[in-house]
Short mmCIF file of the C-alpha atoms (twelve columns), coordinates in Angstrom:
data_MODEL
# 
_entry.id   MODEL 
# 
loop_
_atom_site.group_PDB 
_atom_site.id 
_atom_site.type_symbol 
_atom_site.label_atom_id 
_atom_site.label_alt_id 
_atom_site.label_comp_id 
_atom_site.label_asym_id 
_atom_site.label_seq_id 
_atom_site.Cartn_x 
_atom_site.Cartn_y 
_atom_site.Cartn_z 
_atom_site.pdbx_PDB_model_num 
ATOM 1   C CA . MET A 1   0.000   0.000   0.000  1 
ATOM 2   C CA . ASN A 2   1.196   3.519   -0.804 1 
ATOM 3   C CA . PHE A 3   3.055   5.008   2.207  1 
ATOM 4   C CA . ASN A 4   1.207   8.337   1.957  1 
ATOM 5   C CA . LEU A 5   -2.114  6.512   1.940  1 
ATOM 6   C CA . LEU A 6   -1.091  4.627   5.088  1 
ATOM 7   C CA . LEU A 7   -0.244  7.922   6.775  1 
ATOM 8   C CA . LEU A 8   -3.610  9.372   5.752  1 
ATOM 9   C CA . LEU A 9   -5.514  6.352   7.063  1 
ATOM 10  C CA . GLY A 10  -3.600  6.524   10.324 1 
ATOM 11  C CA . PHE A 11  -4.345  10.225  10.678 1 
ATOM 12  C CA . LEU A 12  -8.051  9.674   9.996  1 
ATOM 13  C CA . ALA A 13  -8.134  6.913   12.611 1 
ATOM 14  C CA . PHE A 14  -6.509  9.314   15.077 1 
ATOM 15  C CA . LEU A 15  -9.155  11.930  14.348 1 
ATOM 16  C CA . GLU A 16  -11.888 9.353   14.789 1 
ATOM 17  C CA . VAL A 17  -10.650 8.360   18.243 1 
ATOM 18  C CA . CYS A 18  -9.927  11.907  19.423 1 
ATOM 19  C CA . HIS A 19  -12.884 13.842  18.096 1 
ATOM 20  C CA . GLY A 20  -15.793 11.429  17.968 1 
ATOM 21  C CA . GLY A 21  -15.772 11.076  14.178 1 
ATOM 22  C CA . SER A 22  -17.771 7.818   14.205 1 
ATOM 23  C CA . LEU A 23  -20.418 8.858   16.707 1 
ATOM 24  C CA . ARG A 24  -23.902 9.186   15.221 1 
ATOM 25  C CA . LYS A 25  -27.552 9.438   16.096 1 
ATOM 26  C CA . ASN A 26  -29.387 6.164   16.732 1 
ATOM 27  C CA . TYR A 27  -26.180 4.109   16.598 1 
ATOM 28  C CA . TYR A 28  -28.024 1.134   18.121 1 
ATOM 29  C CA . ARG A 29  -31.051 1.321   15.796 1 
ATOM 30  C CA . ASN A 30  -30.349 -2.099  14.275 1 
ATOM 31  C CA . THR A 31  -28.374 -3.844  17.027 1 
ATOM 32  C CA . CYS A 32  -30.443 -2.793  20.057 1 
ATOM 33  C CA . PRO A 33  -33.401 -0.674  18.945 1 
ATOM 34  C CA . LEU A 34  -34.829 -0.291  22.462 1 
ATOM 35  C CA . ALA A 35  -31.499 0.786   24.005 1 
ATOM 36  C CA . GLU A 36  -32.213 4.490   24.420 1 
ATOM 37  C CA . GLU A 37  -35.763 3.851   25.621 1 
ATOM 38  C CA . ILE A 38  -34.515 1.388   28.259 1 
ATOM 39  C CA . ILE A 39  -31.845 3.833   29.443 1 
ATOM 40  C CA . ARG A 40  -34.384 6.650   29.699 1 
ATOM 41  C CA . ASN A 41  -36.983 4.534   31.521 1 
ATOM 42  C CA . VAL A 42  -34.560 3.165   34.104 1 
ATOM 43  C CA . THR A 43  -32.983 6.592   34.647 1 
ATOM 44  C CA . TRP A 44  -36.354 8.307   35.092 1 
ATOM 45  C CA . ARG A 45  -37.449 5.612   37.531 1 
ATOM 46  C CA . HIS A 46  -34.407 6.333   39.686 1 
ATOM 47  C CA . VAL A 47  -34.741 10.128  39.425 1 
ATOM 48  C CA . SER A 48  -38.408 9.961   40.456 1 
ATOM 49  C CA . SER A 49  -37.296 8.612   43.841 1 
ATOM 50  C CA . ASN A 50  -33.998 10.518  44.048 1 
ATOM 51  C CA . PRO A 51  -34.225 14.134  42.812 1 
ATOM 52  C CA . ASN A 52  -30.520 14.648  43.599 1 
ATOM 53  C CA . LEU A 53  -29.509 12.161  40.907 1 
ATOM 54  C CA . PRO A 54  -29.280 14.533  37.895 1 
ATOM 55  C CA . ALA A 55  -26.489 16.546  39.540 1 
ATOM 56  C CA . LYS A 56  -24.657 13.343  40.428 1 
ATOM 57  C CA . LEU A 57  -24.825 11.789  36.955 1 
ATOM 58  C CA . ILE A 58  -23.895 14.940  35.085 1 
ATOM 59  C CA . ARG A 59  -20.882 15.358  37.381 1 
ATOM 60  C CA . MET A 60  -19.870 11.734  36.835 1 
ATOM 61  C CA . HIS A 61  -20.093 12.213  33.067 1 
ATOM 62  C CA . PHE A 62  -17.954 15.363  33.277 1 
ATOM 63  C CA . HIS A 63  -15.327 13.599  35.383 1 
ATOM 64  C CA . ASP A 64  -15.304 10.651  32.980 1 
ATOM 65  C CA . CYS A 65  -14.796 12.773  29.883 1 
ATOM 66  C CA . PHE A 66  -11.946 14.816  31.348 1 
ATOM 67  C CA . VAL A 67  -9.849  11.685  32.016 1 
ATOM 68  C CA . ARG A 68  -8.962  9.594   28.956 1 
ATOM 69  C CA . GLY A 69  -12.048 10.940  27.197 1 
ATOM 70  C CA . CYS A 70  -15.652 9.727   27.475 1 
ATOM 71  C CA . ASP A 71  -14.769 6.039   27.727 1 
ATOM 72  C CA . GLY A 72  -16.501 4.960   30.932 1 
ATOM 73  C CA . SER A 73  -13.153 4.615   32.735 1 
ATOM 74  C CA . VAL A 74  -14.571 6.396   35.794 1 
ATOM 75  C CA . LEU A 75  -16.897 3.418   36.293 1 
ATOM 76  C CA . LEU A 76  -14.099 0.859   36.710 1 
ATOM 77  C CA . ASN A 77  -13.237 -0.496  40.155 1 
ATOM 78  C CA . SER A 78  -9.710  -0.510  41.510 1 
ATOM 79  C CA . THR A 79  -7.854  -3.814  41.287 1 
ATOM 80  C CA . GLY A 80  -5.278  -5.389  43.559 1 
ATOM 81  C CA . ASN A 81  -2.396  -3.667  41.819 1 
ATOM 82  C CA . SER A 82  -4.010  -0.490  40.475 1 
ATOM 83  C CA . SER A 83  -6.036  2.336   42.036 1 
ATOM 84  C CA . ALA A 84  -8.801  3.430   39.652 1 
ATOM 85  C CA . GLU A 85  -10.198 6.895   38.892 1 
ATOM 86  C CA . LYS A 86  -13.217 6.479   41.173 1 
ATOM 87  C CA . ASP A 87  -10.846 6.224   44.162 1 
ATOM 88  C CA . ALA A 88  -9.031  9.482   43.371 1 
ATOM 89  C CA . ALA A 89  -9.728  12.404  45.727 1 
ATOM 90  C CA . PRO A 90  -11.875 14.409  43.229 1 
ATOM 91  C CA . ASN A 91  -14.102 11.366  42.683 1 
ATOM 92  C CA . LEU A 92  -14.651 10.142  46.244 1 
ATOM 93  C CA . SER A 93  -17.966 11.992  46.434 1 
ATOM 94  C CA . LEU A 94  -19.259 10.678  43.088 1 
ATOM 95  C CA . ALA A 95  -22.525 8.765   43.304 1 
ATOM 96  C CA . GLY A 96  -24.939 7.036   40.944 1 
ATOM 97  C CA . PHE A 97  -22.817 4.032   40.028 1 
ATOM 98  C CA . ASP A 98  -25.697 1.773   41.100 1 
ATOM 99  C CA . VAL A 99  -27.945 3.462   38.530 1 
ATOM 100 C CA . ILE A 100 -25.477 2.799   35.714 1 
ATOM 101 C CA . ASP A 101 -25.190 -0.835  36.858 1 
ATOM 102 C CA . ASP A 102 -28.987 -1.157  36.918 1 
ATOM 103 C CA . ILE A 103 -29.268 0.222   33.374 1 
ATOM 104 C CA . LYS A 104 -26.517 -2.090  32.140 1 
ATOM 105 C CA . ALA A 105 -28.216 -5.135  33.693 1 
ATOM 106 C CA . GLU A 106 -31.483 -4.296  31.910 1 
ATOM 107 C CA . LEU A 107 -29.700 -3.826  28.576 1 
ATOM 108 C CA . GLU A 108 -27.793 -7.079  28.928 1 
ATOM 109 C CA . LYS A 109 -31.119 -8.923  29.217 1 
ATOM 110 C CA . THR A 110 -32.316 -7.414  25.932 1 
ATOM 111 C CA . CYS A 111 -29.159 -7.205  23.826 1 
ATOM 112 C CA . PRO A 112 -26.094 -8.602  25.595 1 
ATOM 113 C CA . GLY A 113 -22.672 -7.206  24.748 1 
ATOM 114 C CA . VAL A 114 -23.976 -4.410  22.518 1 
ATOM 115 C CA . VAL A 115 -24.372 -1.124  24.400 1 
ATOM 116 C CA . SER A 116 -21.257 0.409   25.929 1 
ATOM 117 C CA . CYS A 117 -21.048 1.719   29.478 1 
ATOM 118 C CA . ALA A 118 -19.624 4.957   28.063 1 
ATOM 119 C CA . ASP A 119 -22.808 5.494   26.036 1 
ATOM 120 C CA . ILE A 120 -24.978 4.507   29.003 1 
ATOM 121 C CA . LEU A 121 -23.356 7.160   31.189 1 
ATOM 122 C CA . THR A 122 -23.612 9.814   28.465 1 
ATOM 123 C CA . LEU A 123 -27.293 9.098   27.823 1 
ATOM 124 C CA . ALA A 124 -28.212 8.683   31.492 1 
ATOM 125 C CA . SER A 125 -26.702 12.066  32.383 1 
ATOM 126 C CA . ARG A 126 -28.850 13.678  29.669 1 
ATOM 127 C CA . ASP A 127 -31.956 11.719  30.630 1 
ATOM 128 C CA . SER A 128 -31.625 12.460  34.350 1 
ATOM 129 C CA . VAL A 129 -31.662 16.210  33.675 1 
ATOM 130 C CA . SER A 130 -34.459 15.771  31.130 1 
ATOM 131 C CA . PHE A 131 -36.791 14.132  33.683 1 
ATOM 132 C CA . GLN A 132 -37.745 17.588  34.973 1 
ATOM 133 C CA . PHE A 133 -38.922 18.620  31.489 1 
ATOM 134 C CA . LYS A 134 -40.281 15.240  30.322 1 
ATOM 135 C CA . ARG A 135 -38.370 15.640  27.045 1 
ATOM 136 C CA . SER A 136 -34.769 15.250  25.905 1 
ATOM 137 C CA . MET A 137 -32.894 18.470  26.609 1 
ATOM 138 C CA . TRP A 138 -30.016 17.817  24.206 1 
ATOM 139 C CA . GLU A 139 -29.063 15.420  21.468 1 
ATOM 140 C CA . VAL A 140 -26.666 12.588  22.242 1 
ATOM 141 C CA . VAL A 141 -24.827 10.844  19.450 1 
ATOM 142 C CA . THR A 142 -23.705 7.320   20.271 1 
ATOM 143 C CA . GLY A 143 -21.159 4.695   19.295 1 
ATOM 144 C CA . ARG A 144 -18.611 5.105   22.098 1 
ATOM 145 C CA . ARG A 145 -16.690 2.061   23.233 1 
ATOM 146 C CA . ASP A 146 -15.365 1.344   26.703 1 
ATOM 147 C CA . GLY A 147 -11.814 1.943   27.848 1 
ATOM 148 C CA . LYS A 148 -9.774  -0.745  29.581 1 
ATOM 149 C CA . VAL A 149 -7.593  1.501   31.750 1 
ATOM 150 C CA . SER A 150 -8.470  3.596   34.811 1 
ATOM 151 C CA . VAL A 151 -5.734  5.296   36.856 1 
ATOM 152 C CA . ALA A 152 -6.376  7.419   39.953 1 
ATOM 153 C CA . SER A 153 -3.391  9.709   39.349 1 
ATOM 154 C CA . GLU A 154 -4.799  10.681  35.935 1 
ATOM 155 C CA . ALA A 155 -8.014  11.883  37.580 1 
ATOM 156 C CA . LEU A 156 -5.982  14.071  39.918 1 
ATOM 157 C CA . ALA A 157 -4.047  15.496  36.973 1 
ATOM 158 C CA . ASN A 158 -6.993  16.151  34.639 1 
ATOM 159 C CA . ILE A 159 -10.147 17.057  36.575 1 
ATOM 160 C CA . PRO A 160 -10.427 20.838  37.048 1 
ATOM 161 C CA . SER A 161 -10.200 21.939  40.664 1 
ATOM 162 C CA . PRO A 162 -12.759 24.210  42.365 1 
ATOM 163 C CA . PHE A 163 -9.732  26.265  43.447 1 
ATOM 164 C CA . PHE A 164 -8.617  27.028  39.851 1 
ATOM 165 C CA . ASN A 165 -8.334  30.605  38.612 1 
ATOM 166 C CA . PHE A 166 -9.483  31.623  35.139 1 
ATOM 167 C CA . THR A 167 -6.135  31.001  33.425 1 
ATOM 168 C CA . THR A 168 -5.888  27.463  34.790 1 
ATOM 169 C CA . LEU A 169 -9.518  26.709  33.951 1 
ATOM 170 C CA . LYS A 170 -9.019  27.936  30.386 1 
ATOM 171 C CA . GLN A 171 -5.917  25.752  29.992 1 
ATOM 172 C CA . SER A 172 -7.730  22.718  31.385 1 
ATOM 173 C CA . PHE A 173 -10.655 23.054  28.988 1 
ATOM 174 C CA . HIS A 174 -8.400  23.936  26.042 1 
ATOM 175 C CA . SER A 175 -6.432  20.712  26.622 1 
ATOM 176 C CA . LYS A 176 -9.684  18.821  25.992 1 
ATOM 177 C CA . GLY A 177 -10.544 20.744  22.831 1 
ATOM 178 C CA . LEU A 178 -13.109 22.939  24.595 1 
ATOM 179 C CA . THR A 179 -13.366 26.731  24.425 1 
ATOM 180 C CA . VAL A 180 -13.901 29.504  26.965 1 
ATOM 181 C CA . HIS A 181 -17.503 29.528  25.763 1 
ATOM 182 C CA . ASP A 182 -17.819 25.838  26.700 1 
ATOM 183 C CA . LEU A 183 -16.179 26.517  30.056 1 
ATOM 184 C CA . VAL A 184 -18.743 29.170  30.975 1 
ATOM 185 C CA . VAL A 185 -21.730 27.266  29.597 1 
ATOM 186 C CA . LEU A 186 -20.842 23.965  31.286 1 
ATOM 187 C CA . SER A 187 -20.237 25.754  34.597 1 
ATOM 188 C CA . GLY A 188 -23.998 26.355  34.471 1 
ATOM 189 C CA . ALA A 189 -24.454 22.737  35.566 1 
ATOM 190 C CA . HIS A 190 -23.739 24.122  39.051 1 
ATOM 191 C CA . THR A 191 -27.365 25.217  39.047 1 
ATOM 192 C CA . ILE A 192 -28.094 21.785  40.573 1 
ATOM 193 C CA . GLY A 193 -26.285 19.792  43.216 1 
ATOM 194 C CA . VAL A 194 -24.208 20.564  46.283 1 
ATOM 195 C CA . GLY A 195 -20.718 21.686  47.164 1 
ATOM 196 C CA . HIS A 196 -18.853 20.590  50.284 1 
ATOM 197 C CA . CYS A 197 -17.658 23.286  52.668 1 
ATOM 198 C CA . ASN A 198 -14.016 22.191  52.633 1 
ATOM 199 C CA . PHE A 199 -13.824 23.089  48.928 1 
ATOM 200 C CA . PHE A 200 -14.806 26.731  49.433 1 
ATOM 201 C CA . SER A 201 -14.533 27.582  53.157 1 
ATOM 202 C CA . ASN A 202 -11.125 29.172  52.560 1 
ATOM 203 C CA . ARG A 203 -13.096 31.944  50.829 1 
ATOM 204 C CA . LEU A 204 -14.904 32.512  54.123 1 
ATOM 205 C CA . TYR A 205 -12.143 32.171  56.696 1 
ATOM 206 C CA . ASN A 206 -8.627  32.208  55.216 1 
ATOM 207 C CA . PHE A 207 -8.552  33.408  51.628 1 
ATOM 208 C CA . THR A 208 -4.988  34.769  51.581 1 
ATOM 209 C CA . GLY A 209 -3.677  32.903  54.622 1 
ATOM 210 C CA . LYS A 210 -4.339  35.811  56.977 1 
ATOM 211 C CA . GLY A 211 -7.714  34.750  58.359 1 
ATOM 212 C CA . ASP A 212 -9.559  36.887  55.827 1 
ATOM 213 C CA . ALA A 213 -12.509 36.426  53.481 1 
ATOM 214 C CA . ASP A 214 -12.549 36.611  49.678 1 
ATOM 215 C CA . PRO A 215 -13.466 40.244  48.950 1 
ATOM 216 C CA . SER A 216 -15.115 39.239  45.662 1 
ATOM 217 C CA . LEU A 217 -17.713 37.095  47.482 1 
ATOM 218 C CA . ASN A 218 -21.107 38.700  48.110 1 
ATOM 219 C CA . SER A 219 -21.028 39.607  51.836 1 
ATOM 220 C CA . THR A 220 -24.638 38.564  52.477 1 
ATOM 221 C CA . TYR A 221 -24.027 35.221  50.770 1 
ATOM 222 C CA . ALA A 222 -20.765 34.799  52.721 1 
ATOM 223 C CA . ALA A 223 -22.638 35.348  55.989 1 
ATOM 224 C CA . PHE A 224 -25.184 32.689  54.929 1 
ATOM 225 C CA . LEU A 225 -22.419 30.213  54.030 1 
ATOM 226 C CA . LYS A 226 -20.789 30.749  57.427 1 
ATOM 227 C CA . THR A 227 -23.970 29.477  59.064 1 
ATOM 228 C CA . LYS A 228 -23.499 26.227  57.115 1 
ATOM 229 C CA . CYS A 229 -19.711 25.948  57.233 1 
ATOM 230 C CA . ARG A 230 -18.400 26.483  60.748 1 
ATOM 231 C CA . SER A 231 -14.707 25.919  60.046 1 
ATOM 232 C CA . LEU A 232 -12.128 25.257  57.337 1 
ATOM 233 C CA . SER A 233 -12.381 21.519  57.953 1 
ATOM 234 C CA . ASP A 234 -16.192 21.359  57.873 1 
ATOM 235 C CA . THR A 235 -17.426 18.955  55.151 1 
ATOM 236 C CA . THR A 236 -21.133 19.875  55.238 1 
ATOM 237 C CA . ALA A 237 -22.919 19.781  51.877 1 
ATOM 238 C CA . VAL A 238 -24.487 23.071  50.747 1 
ATOM 239 C CA . ALA A 239 -26.677 23.684  47.686 1 
ATOM 240 C CA . MET A 240 -24.695 25.462  44.950 1 
ATOM 241 C CA . ASP A 241 -27.817 27.347  43.851 1 
ATOM 242 C CA . PRO A 242 -29.575 28.439  47.054 1 
ATOM 243 C CA . GLY A 243 -32.671 29.617  45.165 1 
ATOM 244 C CA . THR A 244 -33.630 26.600  43.050 1 
ATOM 245 C CA . PRO A 245 -31.175 23.824  44.026 1 
ATOM 246 C CA . ARG A 246 -33.054 20.981  42.299 1 
ATOM 247 C CA . ASN A 247 -34.274 22.838  39.218 1 
ATOM 248 C CA . PHE A 248 -32.131 22.738  36.119 1 
ATOM 249 C CA . ASP A 249 -32.358 26.381  35.034 1 
ATOM 250 C CA . SER A 250 -30.246 29.456  34.283 1 
ATOM 251 C CA . ASN A 251 -30.312 30.729  37.862 1 
ATOM 252 C CA . TYR A 252 -26.617 29.910  38.308 1 
ATOM 253 C CA . PHE A 253 -25.780 32.848  36.058 1 
ATOM 254 C CA . ALA A 254 -28.195 35.148  37.862 1 
ATOM 255 C CA . ILE A 255 -26.507 34.447  41.210 1 
ATOM 256 C CA . LEU A 256 -23.038 34.532  39.641 1 
ATOM 257 C CA . LYS A 257 -23.830 38.068  38.475 1 
ATOM 258 C CA . GLN A 258 -24.433 38.931  42.145 1 
ATOM 259 C CA . ASN A 259 -21.014 37.480  43.133 1 
ATOM 260 C CA . MET A 260 -22.696 34.457  44.687 1 
ATOM 261 C CA . GLY A 261 -20.754 31.738  42.900 1 
ATOM 262 C CA . MET A 262 -19.791 29.159  45.530 1 
ATOM 263 C CA . PHE A 263 -16.354 28.096  44.351 1 
ATOM 264 C CA . GLN A 264 -13.283 30.085  43.450 1 
ATOM 265 C CA . SER A 265 -13.632 28.539  39.982 1 
ATOM 266 C CA . ASP A 266 -17.138 30.042  39.714 1 
ATOM 267 C CA . ALA A 267 -15.950 33.507  40.726 1 
ATOM 268 C CA . ALA A 268 -13.074 33.163  38.262 1 
ATOM 269 C CA . LEU A 269 -15.512 33.414  35.346 1 
ATOM 270 C CA . LEU A 270 -16.121 37.058  36.243 1 
ATOM 271 C CA . THR A 271 -12.414 37.937  36.189 1 
ATOM 272 C CA . ASN A 272 -12.177 37.690  32.396 1 
ATOM 273 C CA . LYS A 273 -14.141 40.153  30.267 1 
ATOM 274 C CA . GLY A 274 -15.052 37.649  27.558 1 
ATOM 275 C CA . ALA A 275 -16.156 34.970  30.017 1 
ATOM 276 C CA . ARG A 276 -18.099 37.525  32.049 1 
ATOM 277 C CA . ASN A 277 -19.994 38.695  28.952 1 
ATOM 278 C CA . ILE A 278 -20.915 35.113  28.072 1 
ATOM 279 C CA . ALA A 279 -22.139 34.513  31.634 1 
ATOM 280 C CA . LEU A 280 -24.333 37.599  31.536 1 
ATOM 281 C CA . GLU A 281 -25.931 36.455  28.254 1 
ATOM 282 C CA . LEU A 282 -26.699 33.028  29.729 1 
ATOM 283 C CA . VAL A 283 -28.990 34.487  32.400 1 
ATOM 284 C CA . ASP A 284 -31.651 34.098  29.703 1 
ATOM 285 C CA . PRO A 285 -33.042 30.524  30.058 1 
ATOM 286 C CA . ALA A 286 -33.571 29.996  26.319 1 
ATOM 287 C CA . ASP A 287 -29.982 30.994  25.563 1 
ATOM 288 C CA . PHE A 288 -28.632 28.778  28.331 1 
ATOM 289 C CA . PHE A 289 -30.569 25.672  27.268 1 
ATOM 290 C CA . THR A 290 -29.520 26.122  23.630 1 
ATOM 291 C CA . GLU A 291 -25.853 26.651  24.426 1 
ATOM 292 C CA . PHE A 292 -25.734 23.935  27.082 1 
ATOM 293 C CA . ALA A 293 -27.017 21.415  24.552 1 
ATOM 294 C CA . GLN A 294 -24.196 22.272  22.145 1 
ATOM 295 C CA . SER A 295 -21.443 22.290  24.765 1 
ATOM 296 C CA . MET A 296 -22.582 18.958  26.202 1 
ATOM 297 C CA . LYS A 297 -22.435 17.428  22.745 1 
ATOM 298 C CA . ARG A 298 -18.874 18.719  22.326 1 
ATOM 299 C CA . MET A 299 -17.832 17.483  25.756 1 
ATOM 300 C CA . GLY A 300 -19.390 14.089  25.063 1 
ATOM 301 C CA . ALA A 301 -17.093 13.639  22.066 1 
ATOM 302 C CA . ILE A 302 -13.810 14.173  23.933 1 
ATOM 303 C CA . GLY A 303 -11.331 11.388  23.229 1 
ATOM 304 C CA . VAL A 304 -13.967 8.770   22.454 1 
ATOM 305 C CA . LEU A 305 -13.040 5.232   21.460 1 
ATOM 306 C CA . THR A 306 -14.858 3.991   18.361 1 
ATOM 307 C CA . GLY A 307 -14.601 1.253   15.753 1 
ATOM 308 C CA . SER A 308 -12.476 -1.594  17.114 1 
ATOM 309 C CA . ALA A 309 -10.822 0.438   19.890 1 
ATOM 310 C CA . GLY A 310 -11.613 -0.500  23.485 1 
ATOM 311 C CA . GLU A 311 -14.393 -2.990  24.179 1 
ATOM 312 C CA . ILE A 312 -18.052 -3.307  25.155 1 
ATOM 313 C CA . ARG A 313 -17.943 -4.208  28.835 1 
ATOM 314 C CA . LYS A 314 -20.304 -6.872  30.099 1 
ATOM 315 C CA . LYS A 315 -20.263 -5.246  33.530 1 
ATOM 316 C CA . CYS A 316 -19.457 -1.546  33.832 1 
ATOM 317 C CA . SER A 317 -17.231 -1.825  36.887 1 
ATOM 318 C CA . VAL A 318 -14.773 -4.370  35.463 1 
ATOM 319 C CA . VAL A 319 -13.006 -4.937  32.149 1 
ATOM 320 C CA . ASN A 320 -13.925 -8.063  30.236 1 
ATOM 321 C CA . ALA A 321 -11.957 -11.199 31.081 1 
# 
C-alpha cells in the first residue's frame, strides 16, 4: 500500500478516536433498537425517587470525559495492583454508580454485549436532567466504546479543581478541545447539586492565609455560608444554587452576576471580560438551554473510542476477562 495513503488512514483513525468522528444518532437502531428507551426509563425511575440524581450523573459524566475521554473509565473499580479513577480524591464523592449498573443489567437482558457503558453514562446524564422537562434536553450521538484503563493519578491530573483561577480553567478546557464559551456554559451545571464546605470555606475564613474572606464574594451570601460551614475543615454539603437547588435552570448565572458563585472557579468566570460577557448572556433561560445542549455534545465527544478500539464491557465496573 502507498506510504502516503497509510499515513492518511492513520491520521483519519486518530481523528476518529480523538474527536468522535464515528459517533452518530441512533447508533443502536439495528443492534439494540430499544437501548435508548430502556436507558431513559430506568434513569427516570431512579430520578423519580432521588431528585438529587441529575447533579450526580452529570458530574460523573464530566469527570469521565476529562480523564482519557468519554470512555466509561470512571466506572471501573480498583484492582489489587491499580487504584482506579473512582478512588481518586476528586471522585470520592461521586454517586450514581448503582444506577449505571442497573441500566446495564437491563440492557444485557435485551441485547447482551452491545451497548457500551460509556454510552450509558452519556445518555443517562442527559436523561436524568431531562426528567424535569419530560423531554430530551439535548441530542446525544452514540457509538462510544469502553476503555480498559483507569488510573487514579490521571483523575488528579486532569479534573479541574474548584480552586482554579481563570487562566488554569481555560488551559484545562483547552487541553480537551473545549473553548472559553464551553467553560462558561458547562459551569452552568452548578445550578443543581451541592458543594462541600471544605472546597470553598477558605473563601470565608482564610482566603490569603491571613484569616480573611474573599473580597469578591457577596457579603450577604458569605454570611449565609458561614452558618453552614463552621470551620475550614467542615465537610457539610451546601446547595450550589440556594434559590432553586433541584431545578435545572439558568439561575446559576443570575446568582453569579451577584457574586454568589460558591467556588473560586465560579468567581473566576467574572475575572475575564469575555467569560463575564458570556455569563451575563446566559442568564436568559432559552440561551442557556440552547448553548448547554451544544457544549454537552462537544464534551461528550472528547477522546472517544470507536470502531475496534476498546471494548463493550459486560459489567461496567470491570473490564472483560
